[in-house]
MDTraj code that builds the backbone (N, CA, C; nanometers):
import mdtraj as md
import numpy as np

residues = "MET THR PRO HIS GLN ILE HIS ILE PHE ILE SER HIS SER TRP LYS TYR SER SER VAL TYR ASP THR LEU ALA THR TRP ILE PHE GLU GLU LYS TRP ASN VAL ASP LYS VAL PRO LEU ASN PHE LYS ASN PHE SER VAL PRO LYS ASP ASP PRO ILE HIS ASN ALA PRO THR ASP ARG ALA LEU LYS ILE ALA ILE HIS ASN GLN ILE ALA ARG SER HIS ILE ILE VAL ILE PRO THR GLY MET TYR THR ASN TYR SER LYS TRP ILE GLN LYS GLU ILE ASP GLY ALA ASN GLU TYR SER LYS PRO ILE LEU ALA VAL ASN PRO ARG GLY GLN GLU ARG THR SER GLU ILE VAL VAL SER ASN SER ALA GLU HIS VAL GLY TRP THR LYS GLN SER VAL ILE ASN GLY ILE TRP LYS LEU TYR LYS SER GLN LYS".split()
xyz = np.array([
    [-1.5116, -2.0681, -9.8593],
    [-1.5092, -1.9391, -9.7945],
    [-1.4489, -1.9546, -9.6546],
    [-1.3654, -1.8614, -9.6174],
    [-1.2997, -1.8637, -9.4868],
    [-1.4000, -1.8308, -9.3770],
    [-1.3989, -1.9109, -9.2691],
    [-1.4913, -1.8801, -9.1587],
    [-1.4549, -1.7483, -9.0895],
    [-1.5546, -1.6807, -9.0423],
    [-1.5346, -1.5613, -8.9597],
    [-1.5200, -1.6078, -8.8154],
    [-1.4075, -1.5751, -8.7533],
    [-1.3892, -1.6093, -8.6124],
    [-1.4433, -1.4934, -8.5289],
    [-1.5431, -1.5241, -8.4477],
    [-1.6121, -1.4224, -8.3691],
    [-1.5986, -1.4579, -8.2212],
    [-1.5434, -1.3643, -8.1443],
    [-1.5226, -1.3851, -8.0015],
    [-1.6454, -1.3363, -7.9255],
    [-1.7004, -1.4259, -7.8436],
    [-1.8249, -1.3988, -7.7716],
    [-1.8013, -1.4034, -7.6211],
    [-1.8500, -1.3022, -7.5534],
    [-1.8515, -1.2997, -7.4071],
    [-1.9976, -1.3111, -7.3660],
    [-2.0317, -1.4173, -7.2929],
    [-2.1677, -1.4348, -7.2424],
    [-2.1677, -1.3979, -7.0944],
    [-2.2473, -1.2989, -7.0611],
    [-2.2640, -1.2590, -6.9225],
    [-2.3436, -1.3665, -6.8497],
    [-2.3128, -1.3851, -6.7227],
    [-2.3860, -1.4883, -6.6485],
    [-2.3708, -1.4704, -6.4987],
    [-2.4596, -1.5335, -6.4306],
    [-2.4519, -1.5474, -6.2862],
    [-2.4527, -1.6979, -6.2615],
    [-2.3509, -1.7480, -6.1941],
    [-2.3461, -1.8931, -6.1748],
    [-2.4645, -1.9435, -6.0943],
    [-2.5298, -1.8552, -6.0231],
    [-2.6507, -1.8921, -5.9494],
    [-2.7627, -1.9312, -6.0470],
    [-2.7569, -1.8760, -6.1684],
    [-2.8560, -1.9028, -6.2731],
    [-2.7855, -1.9615, -6.3949],
    [-2.7031, -2.0611, -6.3735],
    [-2.6157, -2.1111, -6.4794],
    [-2.6872, -2.1823, -6.5933],
    [-2.8107, -2.2224, -6.5755],
    [-2.8789, -2.2938, -6.6843],
    [-2.8969, -2.2051, -6.8075],
    [-2.9182, -2.0755, -6.7880],
    [-2.9317, -1.9835, -6.9015],
    [-2.7988, -1.9752, -6.9762],
    [-2.6898, -1.9577, -6.9021],
    [-2.5564, -1.9553, -6.9636],
    [-2.5291, -2.0866, -7.0361],
    [-2.5554, -2.1977, -6.9699],
    [-2.5274, -2.3287, -7.0290],
    [-2.6012, -2.3470, -7.1616],
    [-2.7261, -2.3056, -7.1673],
    [-2.8039, -2.3186, -7.2907],
    [-2.7456, -2.2303, -7.3999],
    [-2.7177, -2.1046, -7.3680],
    [-2.6602, -2.0140, -7.4679],
    [-2.5249, -2.0656, -7.5176],
    [-2.4396, -2.1116, -7.4270],
    [-2.3079, -2.1631, -7.4657],
    [-2.3210, -2.2852, -7.5561],
    [-2.4145, -2.3729, -7.5247],
    [-2.4361, -2.4909, -7.6082],
    [-2.4806, -2.4484, -7.7479],
    [-2.5774, -2.3594, -7.7550],
    [-2.6255, -2.3118, -7.8856],
    [-2.5141, -2.2493, -7.9679],
    [-2.4370, -2.1628, -7.9055],
    [-2.3383, -2.0838, -7.9794],
    [-2.2123, -2.1640, -8.0115],
    [-2.1570, -2.2352, -7.9140],
    [-2.0237, -2.2920, -7.9290],
    [-2.0196, -2.4394, -7.9681],
    [-2.1296, -2.5103, -7.9542],
    [-2.1241, -2.6539, -7.9793],
    [-2.1869, -2.6962, -8.1114],
    [-2.2186, -2.5996, -8.1953],
    [-2.2723, -2.6306, -8.3282],
    [-2.1911, -2.5573, -8.4329],
    [-2.1941, -2.6096, -8.5542],
    [-2.1332, -2.5390, -8.6668],
    [-2.2405, -2.4500, -8.7262],
    [-2.2045, -2.3237, -8.7480],
    [-2.3029, -2.2270, -8.7957],
    [-2.2625, -2.1660, -8.9282],
    [-2.3632, -2.1463, -9.0140],
    [-2.3510, -2.0718, -9.1385],
    [-2.4703, -1.9782, -9.1438],
    [-2.4436, -1.8514, -9.1697],
    [-2.5507, -1.7544, -9.1873],
    [-2.5248, -1.6850, -9.3195],
    [-2.6258, -1.6791, -9.4025],
    [-2.6115, -1.6210, -9.5362],
    [-2.4972, -1.6876, -9.6127],
    [-2.4822, -1.8191, -9.5952],
    [-2.3776, -1.9009, -9.6587],
    [-2.2364, -1.8644, -9.6128],
    [-2.2277, -1.7964, -9.5005],
    [-2.0983, -1.7586, -9.4439],
    [-2.0725, -1.8466, -9.3214],
    [-1.9609, -1.9228, -9.3227],
    [-1.9297, -2.0050, -9.2052],
    [-1.8839, -1.9178, -9.0889],
    [-1.9378, -1.9469, -8.9698],
    [-1.9044, -1.8710, -8.8494],
    [-1.8351, -1.9637, -8.7498],
    [-1.7283, -1.9160, -8.6919],
    [-1.6528, -1.9915, -8.5917],
    [-1.6522, -1.9085, -8.4635],
    [-1.7305, -1.9498, -8.3663],
    [-1.7436, -1.8752, -8.2419],
    [-1.6427, -1.9236, -8.1385],
    [-1.5768, -1.8293, -8.0718],
    [-1.4833, -1.8604, -7.9639],
    [-1.5394, -1.8035, -7.8342],
    [-1.5313, -1.8830, -7.7286],
    [-1.5876, -1.8460, -7.5997],
    [-1.4883, -1.7622, -7.5185],
    [-1.5219, -1.6360, -7.4958],
    [-1.4402, -1.5474, -7.4140],
    [-1.5095, -1.5145, -7.2816],
    [-1.6064, -1.5963, -7.2446],
    [-1.6753, -1.5802, -7.1162],
    [-1.5804, -1.6167, -7.0025],
    [-1.6207, -1.5840, -6.8816],
    [-1.5422, -1.6205, -6.7648],
    [-1.5872, -1.7597, -6.7199],
    [-1.4991, -1.8601, -6.7304],
    [-1.5394, -1.9953, -6.6903],
    [-1.5624, -2.0059, -6.5399],
    [-1.6415, -2.1039, -6.5028],
    [-1.6797, -2.1220, -6.3626],
    [-1.5596, -2.1433, -6.2701],
    [-1.4562, -2.2088, -6.3218],
    [-1.3401, -2.2389, -6.2376],
    [-1.2302, -2.1329, -6.2487],
    [-1.2592, -2.0201, -6.3117],
    [-1.1604, -1.9144, -6.3292],
    [-1.1370, -1.8410, -6.1976],
    [-1.0119, -1.8071, -6.1691],
    [-0.9815, -1.7349, -6.0446],
    [-1.0447, -1.5960, -6.0367],
    [-1.0962, -1.5440, -6.1464],
    [-1.1642, -1.4140, -6.1432],
    [-1.2731, -1.4146, -6.0361],
    [-1.3369, -1.5290, -6.0189],
    [-1.4470, -1.5384, -5.9224],
    [-1.4020, -1.5093, -5.7797],
    [-1.2727, -1.5248, -5.7554],
    [-1.2197, -1.4989, -5.6217],
    [-1.1339, -1.3734, -5.6188],
    [-1.1625, -1.2798, -5.7074],
    [-1.0848, -1.1558, -5.7114],
    [-1.0857, -1.0911, -5.5732],
    [-0.9697, -1.0449, -5.5279],
    [-0.9599, -0.9914, -5.3917],
    [-1.0310, -0.8569, -5.3712],
    [-1.0502, -0.7811, -5.4802],
    [-1.1148, -0.6501, -5.4678],
    [-1.2091, -0.6273, -5.5856],
    [-1.2972, -0.5297, -5.5698],
    [-1.3846, -0.4927, -5.6815],
    [-1.3032, -0.4442, -5.8008],
    [-1.1968, -0.3721, -5.7743],
    [-1.1105, -0.3230, -5.8831],
    [-1.0491, -0.4390, -5.9610],
    [-0.9998, -0.5394, -5.8899],
    [-0.9413, -0.6567, -5.9553],
    [-1.0472, -0.7293, -6.0382],
    [-1.1678, -0.7380, -5.9855],
    [-1.2790, -0.8011, -6.0570],
    [-1.3100, -0.7238, -6.1851],
    [-1.3184, -0.5927, -6.1727],
    [-1.3467, -0.5079, -6.2890],
    [-1.2395, -0.5242, -6.3969],
    [-1.1143, -0.5219, -6.3582],
    [-1.0035, -0.5363, -6.4540],
    [-1.0109, -0.6713, -6.5238],
    [-1.0353, -0.7770, -6.4485],
    [-1.0423, -0.9111, -6.5065],
    [-1.1570, -0.9232, -6.6064],
    [-1.2734, -0.8721, -6.5708],
    [-1.3887, -0.8767, -6.6610],
    [-1.3616, -0.7928, -6.7853],
    [-1.3095, -0.6739, -6.7665],
    [-1.2835, -0.5850, -6.8799],
    [-1.1786, -0.6434, -6.9743],
    [-1.0810, -0.7185, -6.9218],
    [-0.9826, -0.7845, -7.0082],
    [-1.0491, -0.8855, -7.1010],
    [-1.1469, -0.9586, -7.0508],
    [-1.2192, -1.0548, -7.1353],
    [-1.3043, -0.9816, -7.2391],
    [-1.3713, -0.8783, -7.1958],
    [-1.4595, -0.8021, -7.2855],
    [-1.3787, -0.7335, -7.3950],
    [-1.2624, -0.6791, -7.3607],
    [-1.1794, -0.6081, -7.4590],
    [-1.1404, -0.6993, -7.5751],
    [-1.1272, -0.8297, -7.5499],
    [-1.0865, -0.9252, -7.6532],
    [-1.2044, -0.9877, -7.7261],
    [-1.3247, -0.9474, -7.6898],
    [-1.4461, -1.0030, -7.7502],
    [-1.4991, -0.9108, -7.8588],
    [-1.5775, -0.9691, -7.9489],
    [-1.6456, -0.8899, -8.0513],
    [-1.7870, -0.8523, -8.0080],
    [-1.8558, -0.9485, -7.9453],
    [-1.9960, -0.9312, -7.9086],
    [-2.0140, -0.9722, -7.7625],
    [-2.0959, -0.8956, -7.6895],
    [-2.1291, -0.9272, -7.5508],
    [-2.2755, -0.9714, -7.5490],
    [-2.3002, -1.0920, -7.5018],
    [-2.4360, -1.1471, -7.4944],
    [-2.4802, -1.1416, -7.3487],
    [-2.5927, -1.0739, -7.3239],
    [-2.6419, -1.0633, -7.1861],
    [-2.7884, -1.1054, -7.1811],
    [-2.8201, -1.2088, -7.1029],
    [-2.9607, -1.2445, -7.0827],
    [-3.0324, -1.1317, -7.0086],
    [-3.1602, -1.1144, -7.0367],
    [-3.2357, -1.0035, -6.9767],
    [-3.3093, -1.0442, -6.8500],
    [-3.2746, -1.1585, -6.7935],
    [-3.3413, -1.2042, -6.6710],
    [-3.3318, -1.1008, -6.5608],
    [-3.4317, -1.0974, -6.4758],
    [-3.4384, -0.9947, -6.3709],
    [-3.3231, -1.0037, -6.2710],
    [-3.2562, -1.1205, -6.2617],
    [-3.1418, -1.1295, -6.1710],
    [-3.0336, -1.0293, -6.2100],
    [-3.0333, -0.9855, -6.3349],
    [-2.9315, -0.8900, -6.3780],
    [-2.9455, -0.7553, -6.3081],
    [-3.0644, -0.7233, -6.2617],
    [-3.0828, -0.5961, -6.1902],
    [-3.0064, -0.5920, -6.0582],
    [-2.9701, -0.7073, -6.0057],
    [-2.9089, -0.7144, -5.8735],
    [-2.7634, -0.7590, -5.8772],
    [-2.7056, -0.7694, -5.9947],
    [-2.5704, -0.8218, -6.0067],
    [-2.4689, -0.7109, -6.0313],
    [-2.3698, -0.7012, -5.9445],
    [-2.2646, -0.6029, -5.9692],
    [-2.1777, -0.6463, -6.0867],
    [-2.1756, -0.7733, -6.1170],
    [-2.1026, -0.8223, -6.2342],
    [-2.1636, -0.7653, -6.3616],
    [-2.2956, -0.7717, -6.3719],
    [-2.3631, -0.7266, -6.4936],
    [-2.3296, -0.5808, -6.5213],
    [-2.3347, -0.4971, -6.4204],
    [-2.3034, -0.3553, -6.4430],
    [-2.1593, -0.3376, -6.4882],
    [-2.0674, -0.4149, -6.4310],
    [-1.9279, -0.4069, -6.4735],
    [-1.9136, -0.4521, -6.6191],
    [-1.9909, -0.5520, -6.6586],
    [-1.9860, -0.6000, -6.7969],
    [-2.0441, -0.4961, -6.8926],
    [-2.1539, -0.4349, -6.8561],
    [-2.2129, -0.3293, -6.9393],
    [-2.1154, -0.2123, -6.9501],
    [-2.0546, -0.1739, -6.8385],
    [-1.9570, -0.0651, -6.8401],
    [-1.8388, -0.0993, -6.9313],
    [-1.7919, -0.2231, -6.9237],
    [-1.6811, -0.2669, -7.0095],
    [-1.7192, -0.2666, -7.1561],
    [-1.8389, -0.3143, -7.1863],
    [-1.8851, -0.3143, -7.3251],
    [-1.8903, -0.1714, -7.3786],
    [-1.9405, -0.0800, -7.2975],
    [-1.9470, 0.0606, -7.3391],
    [-1.8077, 0.1206, -7.3534],
    [-1.7201, 0.0918, -7.2588],
    [-1.5840, 0.1465, -7.2621],
    [-1.5076, 0.1014, -7.3862],
    [-1.5254, -0.0243, -7.4251],
    [-1.4527, -0.0795, -7.5395],
    [-1.5358, -0.0810, -7.6681],
    [-1.6498, -0.0148, -7.6660],
    [-1.7386, -0.0057, -7.7838],
    [-1.7748, -0.1434, -7.8389],
    [-1.8115, -0.2332, -7.7493],
    [-1.8538, -0.3684, -7.7874],
    [-2.0060, -0.3732, -7.7838],
    [-2.0691, -0.4151, -7.8921],
    [-2.2156, -0.4190, -7.8924],
    [-2.2699, -0.5290, -7.8012],
    [-2.3815, -0.4994, -7.7391],
    [-2.4481, -0.5937, -7.6495],
    [-2.5703, -0.6512, -7.7200],
    [-2.5789, -0.7836, -7.7172],
    [-2.6979, -0.8548, -7.7639],
    [-2.7766, -0.8961, -7.6402],
    [-2.8951, -0.8389, -7.6222],
    [-2.9828, -0.8762, -7.5108],
    [-3.0655, -0.9969, -7.5543],
    [-3.0691, -1.0995, -7.4720],
    [-3.1440, -1.2216, -7.5028],
    [-3.2481, -1.2433, -7.3941],
    [-3.3730, -1.2489, -7.4353],
    [-3.4825, -1.2680, -7.3411],
    [-3.5054, -1.4179, -7.3180],
    [-3.4678, -1.4706, -7.2006],
    [-3.4856, -1.6138, -7.1742],
    [-3.6322, -1.6573, -7.1850],
    [-3.6496, -1.7795, -7.2305],
    [-3.7831, -1.8367, -7.2463],
    [-3.8623, -1.8256, -7.1165],
    [-3.9855, -1.7835, -7.1302],
    [-4.0741, -1.7751, -7.0153],
    [-4.0537, -1.6517, -6.9302],
    [-3.9558, -1.5699, -6.9647],
    [-3.9277, -1.4492, -6.8869],
    [-4.0326, -1.3435, -6.9208],
    [-4.1129, -1.3064, -6.8234],
    [-4.2176, -1.2075, -6.8482],
    [-4.1664, -1.0655, -6.8329],
    [-4.0696, -1.0469, -6.7462],
    [-4.0133, -0.9131, -6.7264],
    [-3.8683, -0.9153, -6.7718],
    [-3.8234, -0.8026, -6.8234],
    [-3.6847, -0.7942, -6.8665],
    [-3.6125, -0.6855, -6.7883],
    [-3.4841, -0.6976, -6.7833],
    [-3.4008, -0.5997, -6.7156],
    [-3.3863, -0.4767, -6.8036],
    [-3.4376, -0.3658, -6.7581],
    [-3.4308, -0.2413, -6.8348],
    [-3.2867, -0.1978, -6.8573],
    [-3.1998, -0.2208, -6.7599],
    [-3.0596, -0.1804, -6.7741],
    [-2.9935, -0.2542, -6.8897],
    [-3.0253, -0.3818, -6.9073],
    [-2.9666, -0.4592, -7.0169],
    [-3.0264, -0.4140, -7.1501],
    [-3.1581, -0.4074, -7.1570],
    [-3.2251, -0.3711, -7.2821],
    [-3.1833, -0.2313, -7.3277],
    [-3.1775, -0.1368, -7.2357],
    [-3.1446, 0.0012, -7.2743],
    [-2.9993, 0.0165, -7.3187],
    [-2.9130, -0.0765, -7.2811],
    [-2.7729, -0.0718, -7.3235],
    [-2.7422, -0.1633, -7.4410],
    [-2.8429, -0.2338, -7.4907],
    [-2.8180, -0.3298, -7.5981],
    [-2.8316, -0.2644, -7.7358],
    [-2.7567, -0.3194, -7.8295],
    [-2.7667, -0.2763, -7.9688],
    [-2.8722, -0.3588, -8.0420],
    [-2.9038, -0.4749, -7.9875],
    [-3.0012, -0.5674, -8.0481],
    [-3.0644, -0.6472, -7.9350],
    [-3.1912, -0.6824, -7.9519],
    [-3.2670, -0.7576, -7.8512],
    [-3.3370, -0.8720, -7.9232],
    [-3.3116, -0.9962, -7.8796],
    [-3.3694, -1.1125, -7.9473],
    [-3.4403, -1.2042, -7.8480],
    [-3.5207, -1.2935, -7.9042],
    [-3.5917, -1.3925, -7.8246],
    [-3.5069, -1.5158, -7.7997],
    [-3.5694, -1.6123, -7.7370],
    [-3.5018, -1.7321, -7.6870],
    [-3.5082, -1.8455, -7.7885],
    [-3.4396, -1.8297, -7.9014],
    [-3.4220, -1.9397, -7.9966],
    [-3.2779, -1.9361, -8.0447],
    [-3.2272, -2.0523, -8.0804],
    [-3.0903, -2.0603, -8.1310],
    [-3.0690, -1.9663, -8.2479],
    [-3.1579, -1.9762, -8.3440],
    [-3.1389, -1.9002, -8.4670],
    [-3.1450, -1.7494, -8.4434],
    [-3.2333, -1.7035, -8.3548],
    [-3.2399, -1.5590, -8.3302],
    [-3.1127, -1.5105, -8.2606],
    [-3.0563, -1.5913, -8.1721],
    [-2.9316, -1.5539, -8.1049],
    [-2.8177, -1.5471, -8.2069],
    [-2.8042, -1.6481, -8.2898],
    [-2.6965, -1.6507, -8.3899],
    [-2.7138, -1.5371, -8.4899],
    [-2.8362, -1.5156, -8.5370],
    [-2.8610, -1.4052, -8.6308],
    [-2.8284, -1.2699, -8.5668],
    [-2.8626, -1.2538, -8.4389],
    [-2.8315, -1.1301, -8.3681],
    [-2.6815, -1.1073, -8.3560],
    [-2.6078, -1.2124, -8.3230],
    [-2.4618, -1.2024, -8.3136],
    [-2.4037, -1.1629, -8.4494],
    [-2.4473, -1.2321, -8.5545],
    [-2.3952, -1.2051, -8.6887],
    [-2.4272, -1.0616, -8.7326],
    [-2.5478, -1.0166, -8.7068],
    [-2.5877, -0.8801, -8.7431],
    [-2.4981, -0.7776, -8.6726],
    [-2.4757, -0.7957, -8.5431],
    [-2.3916, -0.7021, -8.4682],
    [-2.2457, -0.7083, -8.5138],
    [-2.1969, -0.8281, -8.5417],
    [-2.0601, -0.8439, -8.5890],
    [-2.0403, -0.7722, -8.7229],
    [-2.1335, -0.7952, -8.8143],
    [-2.1234, -0.7297, -8.9465],
    [-2.1314, -0.5783, -8.9352],
    [-2.2080, -0.5278, -8.8403],
    [-2.2238, -0.3827, -8.8267],
    [-2.0950, -0.3165, -8.7787],
    [-2.0025, -0.3933, -8.7235],
    [-1.8737, -0.3397, -8.6769],
    [-1.7732, -0.3286, -8.7895],
    [-1.7944, -0.4025, -8.8946],
    [-1.6949, -0.4113, -9.0033],
    [-1.7122, -0.3020, -9.1054],
])
top = md.Topology()
chain = top.add_chain()
for i, resn in enumerate(residues, 1):
    res = top.add_residue(resn, chain, resSeq=i)
    for name in ("N", "CA", "C"):
        top.add_atom(name, md.element.get_by_symbol(name[0]), res)
traj = md.Trajectory(xyz[None], top)
């Protein structure tokens, strides 16, 4: 069976990069099969060394983020409370909505409070396990087809 290539954008704040690093490792560094279907995930996140981080204006930042989101199938956003204070997160949510990209909200381990803005904009909300994240991505991807 031919693998499904699924483009994933993981929202992140480099100040809290351990959450991103864990999600990226789970999603991109393992071979996945769900329901006997091989999945091939491609990382469309903004890398740490990308010049987007030094965008000269908010408009340039928005355009750069939206370009990545437009080419993605699924947007993964951790529900950590830092998201309430990030202008990046709002731009990512706006981009996901503009391009009709479903958001998978992921509740990081040990997180007692979640970001209402992320949860209320998500199509699916999962806990902090590899399998729940992969199953959530696959469910959202299939719902688009």
